[in-house]
N, C-alpha and C positions, 0 to 999 in steps of 0.2 A: 526447651524449657516450656513449662506449662504455668501460666499465670491464673490463679484462682480468683475469681471476682466474687467477693462476699456481697451479701444483700442484693442478689440479682432480682429478688422479689421483695416486697415490703417486709420489714422486720417487725415482729410482734413481741418477742421476748425482751424484757428489760433486764439489763445487767448493771449492777452498781458501778458508777463512774462513767458509764457510757449510755446513760438513760436516753440521751438525745437520739440514739440510733433508730428509735421507733418513729421519729417524726418524719413526715414526708420531705421536709426541708433538709434532712440529713443526707438524702440520696436523691437529689433532683434530676439526676441523669439516669436514663434507662441503661440496661445491660449493654446493648450494642454501642451506645454513645461512650460508655466507659471503656469499652474495648478500643474504640477508635482513638480515644485520648491516650491510652497507653501506647498504642502503635505510633501515634504522632510524636509522643515524647521520645520513644526509642529512636525513631528516625532522626529527631533533632540531636540526640546524643550520639549518633553514629552507630547505634546498635541495629543489626539487621532484624527488623521486626518480622520478617518472613520466617525466622527460626523460632518464633514464639507462638504457642497455641494458647487458647483461652478455654476456661471451663467454669461453670458455676461452682461456687465454693460455699455451700450452705452451713457455715460454722454455727449458726443458731440452732440447727438440727443436724449435729455431726454425723448421725447414722446415715444421712443421705449423701454425704460426700463421696462414699464409695461408688455411687452411681455415676459420678462424673470424673473422679480421679481415683485410679487404682491404689490400693494400700501399699504397693511396692514403691510408690513415689515418695521421696523424702520431701517433707514440707519445710520450707525455709521461712523464718519470720524474724522480727526484731523483738526487743523487750523494752519498749519505751513506756508502756502503760500497764496498769494492773490487768487490763483487758487482754493484753498479750499473754500474760501468764495463764489466764483462764482459757484462751484459745489453745495454748500449748497443752494444757491439761486435757481438754476435750479431744484434741487430735491423738494424743498418746493413749487415752482411754479407748479410742476407736482402732488402735493398732497401727497408727502411722508413726514412722520415724520422723522426729522433728529436729531440725538444725536451727540453732539460734545464731544470728549474725553477732559475733562477739563484741565488736566495737560500734554497735549501732549508736547513732547520736541523734538527738532531737534537733531539728533545723531551726527551731524557734517559731515555727508556725505549723499548722496542720490544715486539714480540709475545712474544719470549722472556721478558722481564721480567713481562709480564702473565700469561702461562701459569704461570710459576714462583710468582707471588703467589697465583693461583687455587689451584694445587696445595697450597700451604702453608696455605690457609684465611685468608690475610691480605687483609682487605677494602680495602687501599690500591689494588688494581687498579681498583676502581670509580671512582676519581678520574681514571683514565687512559682511560676510555671514556665514551661518552654514556650517559645514563640508560636509554634504550631498549635499547641494546646490553647493558648490565649486566643488565637484566631478562631478556633472551633467554638470556644465558649461564647465569644462575641457573635459569631454567625448564628449560633443556635438560640440566641436571646436568653441566656441563662439568668441574667439579672431579672428580667421580666417574669421568668418562670418561678424564681425563688420568691419574688414579691407576691405572685399569685398564690403559690402554695402557702406562704405565711398568712395571707388574707383568709384563705380557706381554713387554716388551722385556727386563726383568731375567731372566725365565725362559729367554729365548733367548740370554742372555749379553751383551746389549747394555745398557751402563750409561748412566745420566744422562738428565735431562730436557733436551731440545734446549737 
């Protein structure tokens, strides 16, 4: 299995409904850190993470995806947000087969919720991630990183946590 990591570099294109993606606070972890978190989560779930490969997934510039993921690969996604429909459209326009998980369900929280709780010092975020992921987030000082990024955004006149 290949896991595509979107926004491996800063996002610059704004798409309606997910405008926050351009904010540094929307992706406070770098590409390698995000891979480590996926591996740790898989390990916690009993999934052999050694069977998973990772690749940059530049959905904001879909023509670049072919440089990291061959077009013969079927892309699998959910359909939880309008942004998912846009991603599906972009992938199909680039010639990828896209499979949508039929019974995807929203878990009642997302990355924005988790980052907001981390920023606020509210430990409820730990119930939303696996134990190894929580340990990494704390070890890496993600709360302090988010606060610093938000302060930098504020200094530039950019308001709000993604």
